[in-house]
Each structure stands twice: as structure tokens, then as C-alpha cells.
N, C-alpha and C positions, 0 to 999 in steps of 0.2 A: 309682904303682898299687893302687887298693882292690882286693882279691880277695872277693867274694862266692861263696858257694857253700850249697847248705842246708842248713839248721842239725841234720839229720840227722846229717852229712859231719863235724859239728867234734869235733876230735880234741888239742889242745891242752892243756897242761898247767895250764890255770892254774887258779886256785879258782875254784868253782861262782858265787862273786858275781860275780866280773870276768865269767864267762862270762854269765852272765843278761844283765848290760849290755851284753855284745855282742847277745844277741838280743835284747834291747828294743828298742835303738838299728838294728838291721836292719843295722848295719854289722858283721863282722868281718876283724880282718887276721890273715893265715894266712903263716904262713913254707910257705917248697918242699917242706916234708918232709910237712908237714902234707897241702897239696893232693896230694901224688904218693900219701901213702895214701890219701887222699880217692877218688883219679880210678882207683883199682886195677878191675878188673876185677872182680867180687863169686866166689866160687866156690861156698860155700855160704852163703845168708842165716841159716843160725843159728849161726854164730859171733857174727853179730852180733844175737843176739838176746839181751842179755845179762839174765839175770833172767827171759826168759820160757819159759812150760812149752811153748809150741806152737812147731812145727817149719817154715819155709815153706819155697816151693819157692824153688828157690834164681831170684834175677833178676839177669841181668847187664847190670853198671855200664861203660857208655861213657866216653870221652875230652872227654865234649861240654860244649862251653863258649862261655857269650857275652858279650860286654862292651858294658857300656851305661855311658856317659859316665864310662870310665873303672874303674869296678866290672866285675868279671869273677864270671858267674854259671855255677856246675857246672849243667849239665841231664844227669845223668847215665842218664834213663830216656827221653831224647827217643824211642827207638826204639821205646817204647809208644805214640807216636803214631800206629804205622801204621796200615789199614785192615782190621782181624779177615777182611774179605771177600778181600784180596787177599794178605797177609801172612801167611804161615803159622807166622811165627816168635810173631807176637804171639798167633794163634791155638791153637797149643799154650800157651804161658804163660797166657792167658783156661780154659782146658781145667784147666789143674790147678791153678788158683785156685779154680774152679766147684767141683773136686772137693775141694778140702778143705774150702770154705765148707758144701758139701752133708753132710757126714761130719761136721762140728763141729754147723751149725744139727739135725740128726738125733739127741742124743743129748739135746736142750732136751725135757723134759714138755711145757711149753707150745706147743708148735710145734702140734700137731695138737687140742689143744685151741683154739684160738684160731683154727686154720681152721675147724674142723665150727660154732664158735660164730660167723664170717664168715660163711659160709654162710647159716647159718639167719637172719642179722641182714639181707641181700644179696637174698635170696628173697620180695623186692617187690615189686610195680609202682612204677618211677617215671616221672615225667613231667620233665624236668627245666625243659622253657623252658614258657610260655604257646604256645596254641597260633595259626598261622597262618591268618587267614578269607582266603575267597575266593568270595565270594557268599554260598551257603549249606553249604559246606563247610569245612571244620574242618582243616588239617594240623598235624599232633603228632609228636615222638617219644618212645617209650613203652621200657623194660625192664621186662618181663613179669617177672622176678627173676634168674635166675644165666647167663640164656642170656648170649652173649658179648658180642653188642655190643646198641643201642638200634633201635629199627626205625623205621620211619618209617608213619605210618595216616594215613589221612582217613576223618573222621566224616560220615557225608550220612545224611540222616532218622532220625536214631539211632541208627544200624548202622556200626560200626569196621571198616574193610578193610585189607587192608596193600598199605603203598604200594612199597617198598624194605625188603626185608628184608637188608641185609650177610650175616647168619648165612650163606648162601646158598653166599659170595661165596670163602670160603677154610677149610679141614679144622681149622686152631688156630684160629680165631676172631679173628687179626688186622690181617685188615682190615675198615677202618670206612667208616660214613656219618661224611662229618664236614661242609662246609656245602650247603647247598641254598635252592633259592628256585623258589619257584610263581608261573608267572606274571599276569599280570594278569589274565586271563579263566580262570586256572583249568584252562588244559588242558594246559601243559608245565609239566613238572617238570626244570630243572637241579641236578643233585647233583657232590658231589663224592666224591673214592673215596681214601681214606687207606688205604697198606699199609706195614705193619709200626709204625707210630708215626710216621712220617717228616713233614716239613712239605711234601713234596712233593705236588700233586695231580693227579687225571686229573679230569675233568669229563666225564658224559656226560649225555642228555637222555631224558626218555619221553613219550611221551604217554599221560596221566595214563587218560583214558577206554581205553583198546586196552590198556594195559600195554604196546605195542612201543616198547622200545628204538631211537633212532635210530642213525643212520651218525657223525652230528656225536660226534667223541673230540678233549679238549683236552687236550695235557699241557704238564703244566712249570708250572702255576699255583702259586702260594706265597702265603703270608699276602695273604689279599685274601675278599671280600666276592661274591656273585655278583647283578648285578641285572637286570631284565629292563627292555628298551625298551616307551615308552608301546606300542606296536604289537604286541609281543610277538612281532616278525620277531628277536628274537636278544636276548642278555645282554653286559653288560661282567662282565671280569674281572679279575685283575693275575694276571703271570707273570714270569720270569725265563729269560736268556736260556738254550738247550737246551744242558746241559752237555758237556764232552764224556763221550764214551763209557765206563762204566765207573767215573765221577768222582761222579755223582749227588749222593753221600753226603757226599762232600767241598768241591762246588760253594759258595762263598762268596755270598752276598747281593748279587747286583751286577747293574745294570740294566732294576731293576724297573722294569714299564711296565704303561700300564692295555690292555685291547685291547677290542672289540667284537667278538662273534663273530656272525653272522649264521646263522640253522636252516640245516641239509642244503648249508650249505659246508665246504671242506677248513678247517683251520687255517691253511694258511699264506694263503687269502686275508683273513685275520684283519686286521679296521681295528684299527693301532694310534692310542690318543685322547689319551694321552700320558705323556711322561717327562722323566722329569731333565733340565735344563737348566743348572745347577751342578755342579761339580767336588768332590761327596763322594756319600757311597750313602746313599740315600731309599727307604723303604717310602711306596708307594702304593694306601693304600686308597678303593676306587671306592664309593659307598653310591649310590642311585637314590631318591627321594623316591616316596611312598606311592603318587601320579597318574602316577609315569613320567617326569614333565615334566621331571625334571633331575638331571642326575649331580653330586654331589660326592665331589671328590677331597680327601682327607683324605692330606696330603705328613709326614712324619716320618724324623728320625733317631732316635726311641727317646732323647728329652730332655730330654720332659716337653710338649714344643712339637709344634707340628705345623702346617701352613699350609693353608690352604684354598685351592681352584679350584670352579670352576663350569661345567657346560655344559649349555645351555640344547636342550633337545632338540629341539623347536617349531620352533628355528633351524636356516636351511640350513646346512650348512659346521661344526655342532659344533663350533663355534668357543671352546678354553678362555678363560676369563678368571678372572682370579687376584683373590681377593678378599682375601687374607691371604696377606703375603709370607713375614713373619718366622716361623721355627721356635721363637719362643721363649716361646711361651703355649699350654697348651691350646683346640682351637677341637674342637666336634662334634656335628653336626647333628642334630638335634629331628626338624624337619620342616618342611609350607608350606604354607600355604593360599594356592593361587595363587601368585602369583609373590611372595608375602613370607616370605622363607624366616628360619626361627628356630634358634637356637642356642644351646647354652652356651659360654661363654669365663671364662680364669684372667685374661687380660688386662686390667688395671687392675682387678682385681677376685681375689685370690688361693686366698676357697674360692669361687668362680664366680660368675656371672651366666650369665644368658639373654637375648642382644639378637636385635633383628631385623631386617632389611635386605629394601627393596623392590628386586626385581632389576630390576625392567620402568620403576624411577625414571631420569631422565635423567644423575646424578649418585650412584649408588646409596649409600649409606651408612648401619652399624650405629647404630641408635640400643635405650638400655637397655628393657628388657620388666620381667624383673624384679632388681629390685637385688639388689647382695652382700649378703650377712649376716654378721658378726661371729660369732655363735654357732654356723652351723651350716654346713658345706661342702656343694654340690651334689652328689650322687651320678650323678643321672640325672633325663629330662626326657623327656616323650609328648607329641605332640596325639593327642588322642582326644575322638570325638564335637566339641563344640565347646567345649573344655575343654586347656587345659596345665595337667599333671602333673607338678609337681616332686617326686623324694623326696630327702630332705635326712640327713646323717648328722651326729648331735649325739653325741659321743661314739660313737664306731664304731657306732650305732645307726640306725634309719631311722625318719624323719616326715616323711607326706606331704602336698601341700599344692595346693590346687586355684588358678587363675587364666583370667580371661575372657579372651577374646580381645584384648579393649580395653586387658589387663594389671591389672583389676580382681583382689584376691583374693578366693577365693570357697569360705574353710574348706578343711579338711582331709577328705582318706581314712584313716577307724578302721581301724586294722590289729588283727588278732585279739591278737596280745601282743609283747611287746618282741621284735626280730627285725630282719633284711633284707625290705624291699618292693623291686621294683621290678620291669624290664623289663615295665613297661605296654606290651603288645602293640593293636593297633588301628589304627584310621585314621581322616581328619579325615570328619566330616560321620557320622560310624556310631556309634549311641550305646554298641556292643557293644564292651567291651575284657576285655580278660583279662591278670592281673597272676601273680608268681610273690612267697609267703612263706617266708621259712625260719627257723629257731633252731635253737639249738645243742639244745633238748630237741622243736622240731618239727621232723619229716620236711618235706622241699621239698613245698609245697602251690599247686593251682592257685585262683584265683578269677575268676569271672564279675564284671566289675564294669559294673554299669547308671550310664552318665556323667549320664544325668538326672534319678536318683535318689540318686546321689551315694553307692550300696550294694552291697555286696559279698555273691558267696554262693559254696561251694566247687564245683568242674569237678571236681578231682581231689583224694584224697586217701588218701596211699599209710597202708598196714596194715601195721605193725611189732612181729616178733615180739618185745616188748621192753617191759617197763611204762615207760613214760618219765616216769610221775610218780615215781616215786621218782629224778630227777633236779634238783638242786641247779645252779641257774647265777648266781655271780654276779659281779660286777664289780669291782675293786678300783685303787686309784690309789695309783703307789708313785712316787719321787723316784729319778732317775735319778743318775749321776755329779755333774752339772753342777747339780743340783737340779729339773732339768724333769721336772713334772708328767706320767706315763707312766700310762696305762689298759692291763688287764688282765682277759680274763674266766677264770674258772676253773669246772671243770664237774665236780662229781662224783656220788657215790649220797647218800643223805638221810641216811646211817646209818652214814658214814664222816664223822666230827667229828674226829680224831685228826691229825695226821701221816700221810701215805699217799704210797708211791712214784708220781711222779707225771712226767708224761709235758710239755715245755715247749716248742711250735712254735714257730718263726718265722717272717720275710718281710723285711719292712724293707726295701723296693727298689722302683724304675722307678714310684712313685707309686700304687703300689699298696695299695689299704686291705684289711684282713684284718678281716671285719665277718661279724657271728654267722651259721651255717649249721650245717646240718643234717650231721655228718660220720659213716657208719656206725664206720669206722674206730676214732673217737675214742672212740662208745658200747662197741664191745670192748673197750675198756681201762680204759673207766670201771665197766663191768659185772663187772670183777675185783676190786673194789675201788680203782682206782688215780684218781689225780687227771689231769684234760685241763689246761691253762692254755694261754693264747692272748695274748700282751702285744701291743700295738699298738705297734711302735717305730717311732722315727724312720726316713726313709728309704721309709715309704709314704707313703699319701696321706689320715690319717685326718682331717687337721687341714690340710686344703688345699696349697696347691704350698710355703711354708713348711714346713710337716711336713717335703716329702719335699726340699726342698734342703739341711736339718739331717742328713740322713744319706745325702748324696752327693757324690761325689769327694773331695776333702781332707777333707769332714764324714762321710766313711764310719764314721768309728770311733763316732760319738757313737749309731750303730747296734749294735756293739759291747756298747757300753758301757751300752745300754739293756735289753738281752738278758741280760748280765750281772745288774745290778740287780734285774730281775725272779725271778732264777733267787736270787741274795740275799733278795730277800723274801718268797718261797714258803719259804725255810727260817725268818728271824725269826720270822715271820708262825704258824708251826708248821704250815700247810699241806703241804709235806714233811721228811723228815725232815733232822735236821741231818746226817746223815755222809751216806753212799752212799744214793740212793734216790731222783736225778733224772736223769732221760735225757731228750736233747733230740732237737728232728726240724726238719729243714727240708728243701725240695727248690728246685732251680734255684740262685737268688743265697739262697734259704734255706739252700741244704748249703755255699754262701762266708760263711752267718752259722755254722753249726755249725762248720765247721773251724775259722773265725777264733775263735771264745770257745774251741774247745777248747784250740789255742795258747797263749792269753792266760789262761785259768783251768784249766786241765786240774782240779783239784782241788775245782772245783764239780761236775763231772759223774761220774757212775757209767757212764752210758753214752751215746753218740754217734751220729746213722742221717743223714747226710748223705746226699740221695737227689738223682742229676742234675746232680749239685756244681758249680760254675766255681769249681774249688780253683787251677791254675795264673794268678794275675793277670798275668805275663808275657808268656805267649803269647796269652792269649784271643783279643786279634784275628784270628790268621791263621785263625782256622778258621771255617766255614761263616757264622754271622751276627753273630760275636765284631763287628765293629769295631762295630756301630752301639751295642756294650755300653761304648764311649768315653763317651758321655754322660753315663754316667751313676755308673763307674771311675774313667774317665779315661785316659790315653792312657800306655803303657809309653815311645813313643816322646819325650814328652816328659817334660824333667829330673825338674821336680817333681811329677808324675806319679809316675813312676816309684818315686821316693823312697819317697812315698805307699803304691804298689802296695807295694812289696818289703816296705814297713812291719808288711801284715797277710794276706800274703798264706800260705792256709794251705799252700800243699808247701814255699816259704822259709821257714817258721818254727817249724817243730817243736822241742821241747825236749828235745834228746837229755839221757838221765840222767833227764827226771821221769817219773812215774810218770801215764798217760794213762788215762781213763776207757776201759771195752772200746769199740771203734769197728767197725760195719758199715755199708759203703759200698757204695750201690746204686749201678746205673747200667744203659741197657737201648744194647744193641749197634747198634740201629738207630736212635741218638738223634743227631738232625743238627739239635738247637738247641744243643744242650752236648757235645757228642763227649765221649763216653767216656774219651778218653785224659785229661780232666782225672781222672778217676778211678782208672785205670790210673796213672799215674804218684805219686798221692797214696796210696794204698795200697801200690806197690811202698816206697815212699820212708818209711812207715812201720814196716811189717815189716823192713826193714834196720837202726832207729833201736832202740836203748835207752831203752823206755818202760816197763818194767814187766810186772806177769804178764798183764796182761787182753788180749785178742786182738784184732786188729787184720785184718778179713776182709774181703774182696768179694764181693757177690753181683751179678753180671749176668744180666738179663733177656734172654731171645730175642726178639727181632722187638717191642720194648716201647717204642720211642723215650722221648720226650721224658716223655709221660705218655696226652697225648689220644689217644685211640683204641686204650687197652690196655683190651684183653678183662676181663669180670669176674672171670675164674679165676686170671687173672696179679697181679690186684690183689690178690686175697684171698688168693692164696700169697704176695708178699711181705708186704702188710702181717704175716699171721701168723706171719713168718723174723723182721721188723723188731720187732716185738709178743713174740714168744716169747726173743729175743736182746735186749732192754733189759727185760723180766719179771726174767730169769734175774740180771741184774747189778744191777738198781737191789733186787731184794726184795720183788717181787709177790709174795705167797701166791696162785697161784692157787686158784680157787673149783668144784672140777668139777660142784657141783649146780648153778650159777647156770645 
């Protein structure tokens, strides 16, 4: 039998070269004596911190072990998987960790400076998405500045009024407005309430004219959109089964269904519209077409592909008809013109194409409408007025083209500058549309688009308290370990011409591209003379399906190699100092990226900031929606996947006896997407290992979840803490006069 325990527990008296060889292979044969030592409960972690100048709170170690394919893996901190709401022992441990972190962060001189500057930068009007038009009314979400949550407004006859203000829902600002949809006649608003950053939603309904909240109350909605029926009698939504009492936080994403709620009836009478008939968990996202005729259901296991089911609401019985049964390729509804439905798809076109299907035909069949391009990836597509507008990515930058509804190419949409444009919001037959544009040096701006004249005018543009003309945005290309050409955006001040402390941010997963966008957080770092860099590593979708596949499953190491190559490029090219001077940051899958590369190349980094990170690659499928991630990472219950996951799992590959960067791990106590136990166990392991003198700390935000719905003040406070921590360890000299 092979015996595996987390690398922090390695205690054999072998040479350092032999130990590192064992660490790289992920297989370490330990003697019974070594195992016994490794599994002893800890009385004080202070004695474990060889060379560390910080004394960490004691963390109990247990004798918990698992056997996988003949290999035994110790999991001494499994008790930290307990729910903080019900487990007093876990709560006490977190309290001690929070106190330690707060005491340390309070000593950093840059903390208050970054907080004040972030407050000034956030204090501007922000409209994150284009308005939704109903008749002569325009519904839009706006944040006035430092208020905790964005507010839903309606503009009518040139006057704006508040429709829903979530800032009145809670004293701490942790309750947010999530999904919302206005009925076709503009009378009703169905809106979802998100509490404490959780993925669960409660849906309420408002009579917009009177402001009256109807008695309708829909619970246990999750991972969904709201779509109104054609006659406005009710709406479609997705939900999970009601969890056991007190177990909502830990509930897995099972039995996900599409339902219809008829207004002014109890939820118990809601009609089941669609559910999986296959033996695997799926997420079903239901969209309604602009005219309300069709419900189009996207069924996904988060593997990069999805099925398509259509319901014609004009027909009696609302019978679901499957158009795409395979889950191997991505399909996305664009819209419809009468019975003609338009989709983008990667099937037969790894960078995307547009297809159309006549749903009323005797034998409906897909026909190519806009062909696949070898030089560009379709980012999104919309039908507005009498045109199809297609947004493409070329080296992660947006180009927008127009097509007539017979498929004829009809020119381009001129954009203000290089950046990201999309989310064209409008309706077939209506000449007026809106879209969003953003780049690293351009705050998110809403443009009104005239379809007939192909012209754009500013509808809402924020004014920010910074001289953005002093920024320089560059795109570099570098070679990864295997020679693959990787793009990277670099942002700095014009007067910063030599090596400067750098924040390197990455994601690289689930086919999600990192496209140019404006970030107040990045600006706060750059203003101080730092560099902010974003490489488009494999695992994302910047170059289509193949780019995703190249960083997925057994190819996941490519993502890490790309990120490491980005770090080496920044230092080699003199953008970043050759020694300490590089901090890294990533959230969720990006937090996994940070944890993995720190283990593989701790010498490259001065500071690391894994946020809401996936860190235990052997147990992630056991929590909430983790089972879906096996499509991205692999299943630890399959031996080949287990071997691959173990080879890079951040929790299981700590290099005891090696100097590590300073690490500040951040999470939210209400995160039910990536449960905080990932971060708790990882930090406990870090603190028990001999990793040098730099601190390894845990920051736990209260009622913050996975990120969506987080109040503005919490965003500011967390960013200030992370940036101050990274600035201190990367050598960024803060400039109080800026």
C-alpha cells in the first residue's frame, strides 16, 4: 500500500533533493514512525513554524485518513469543514485567525491609504449593464457611489425614479438585488433577493405603477434567470429541492428544475416545466424570447457544453422539444424572428458560428447563418432592430460586425477604442439598442445604438476621480513552457518606465475569457506606481474551445505553466524587479491557480492572494455545486483523475522546508459556491509547515459569499487589506500625495 499525506507532514530524514523529487511526483512512501509523528494532534503550532517570526493560533490535528486506489492520504484538518453557523469549535478557530490577521494588517501603513483612495475611486456613478426597454420606459441598475448595493431605476419622460432599493433591506448592506425581469407590458417586476452573498434566491413581484409588493414569494431559486410568459400571467424560473432545515448552506445542487409561477398563487401550485431525465446532475437555465413565445432551456453540467430544449408557449400543453441532446458543445440562444430561432454554437466550429432553425417546419433543422472564422471567437450575438449584431474576440479584444437577417454581411460597428463591447440589448423590430463598452483605461460606459444609421451616442458615462490619461495599456505576447503563444495585458502609469512591483492576476478555467475591462481595484494599485498584468492563459475561452480544452482536466498543468511563464516574462523584460516584486492574485478557479503555482515556483513570488479558492482537489465534489466541477478538473473517484488532481492540489503539495511568499488567503463565511473549508484547511496546513519567515494569514469576511452581491464597503475593505499586504511584501513604495 502506498501512503500519502499532505506535504507539510513530510518528516523523513532524506536528502532535500530526494524530498523534492517525491513532492513533484506526488507519491511519498513514509515509514510507520513518520506516519505516527504526522498524525499526532498538535498542541501548539508555534513549534511547527520553523524559522517563522509569527506565532499562529493552535490548530488541532486529527488522525483522519482516506484511502484512494491503494494510496492513503491524511486529512488532519477535516474538522474545519464544519459549518461555522453550527460548529462552535470551527467558529472559535476562525475567531482566533481573524484576530491574528486583523492585528497584523493594522500594522501596515498602506492599509488606510488604500482604503481612502479606493473610497474616492468607487465614489462615482456606475451602470454595469445596458437598460431594459419596455414601451417608453427604460429600466436600469445604477450605483450612485459608495452605497452598499446598486439600485434599480426606471426612466420615463426623462425622469428617473427608484423602483427597488436593496439598501433598505438590511442594516449591514449584505442583502442584494440579484436577477430581475420586467413583464412584457411593463406593469410587473419579478426580482430576486440574495442574502449574505449566498447562491440561493427568493423571488418577489412588484406592481411597478403602484409600488405594491404582491403576496407572491418564491423560495429556493438558484442558478436561474426570470422569464415572463407572453401574456404576463406569470414567469419561469429554476430552483433546487428545498433543503433540510438548517442545511441550506451545505446543500448540493441536485434536482435542478424549471418551473412556472402564476401570479397571485402559492408556490406550492407552481408548475414543473422541465427536469433532467438522465442520471447526472444538470443545471437548467430557462430563457424566454423577446416576444414571449418560446422558452429555451440550456441544460449544462458545466463541462463547456449544453443541451437545448424549446417550449412553444403558443401551443397547448407546453410540451418540451429537445433540439440538442448532446452536452459536448456550447449552444446559446440569440433570439427569434417569428418561428425562426437563432443560436451561437461551437459544434463544428470551435470558435463559434451562428445557426438558425425554423421551429414551425415539419422537420426543423439547423442551418448555418454566420460561418465560423479562424481568426476570431464569437463573444456574443444579439438581434436588434432588423440586424444581427455579432461581437468577436480577436486576441481578447472586441470587434463588432452587423448582418442582415438574410445572412448578408452589413459592415461593422465602430467602437470608441480598443476594449470590450457587448451585451447589445434591444428587441427585434425596435431601432433603438444599447450596449456596454469598457477597457482597462475606460470606465464602463453605456452607449445608445441606432440600428438604422449604425451610429452610437453616449447614454451614461461615469466620471471618476482619477486622471486616466496618465495610464498606459499594452498587450504583450510571450511563449509558455511548451512554446504556446500567450497574450497578456499590462497596465501602468506613463511615468513608470522601469521595473515596478507588479500585481499579476489570472483565472484560466471553465472557458471564461479575461477580456479588457475597467477595474477600480487595479487602478488603485497602478496609481501608486505599481504594474497590473492579466495574462490570457489556457483554460479560458480567449481562442475558443481548443484554448479551454488545453487547460482542462489532464491539461490543467498548462494553465499553471502559462501563469509561471507570464511571471518569468515580466521579470525578464524588466517590467517587474528580478527579485522580490511580484504579487499574484486570483479568485475561485483563479485562487486554485495561485495556490498551485505558489507550490510549484515559490521562488518567483513575493506575495500571494488566493481568494474564495478551490484548494482541496480531492474533496471538492462533496460540497454544494462541486460535483459539476468534475467536468473541468476531473473526478477524484477515477484513478487517472485522482493522480492528476493530487499532483497539483494546493492543499496536498506544500513544500515543507522551502521559503514561501507571504500569503493572505481570503474567503467569505457565507460562500456556498466554493465553501470556506477549502481556505480554512489550506491556511491550517500553511501555518503548520516550515515555509520561511513570511506570514500565512486568513481573512474571513462576514456575509460576503462568493463575491456577487458583496457590499461596496466590504469590497473596499478587503481590497485595501490585500493591496496593503502585497505592497508591503513586494516593495511598492506608497505615494501619499497622489
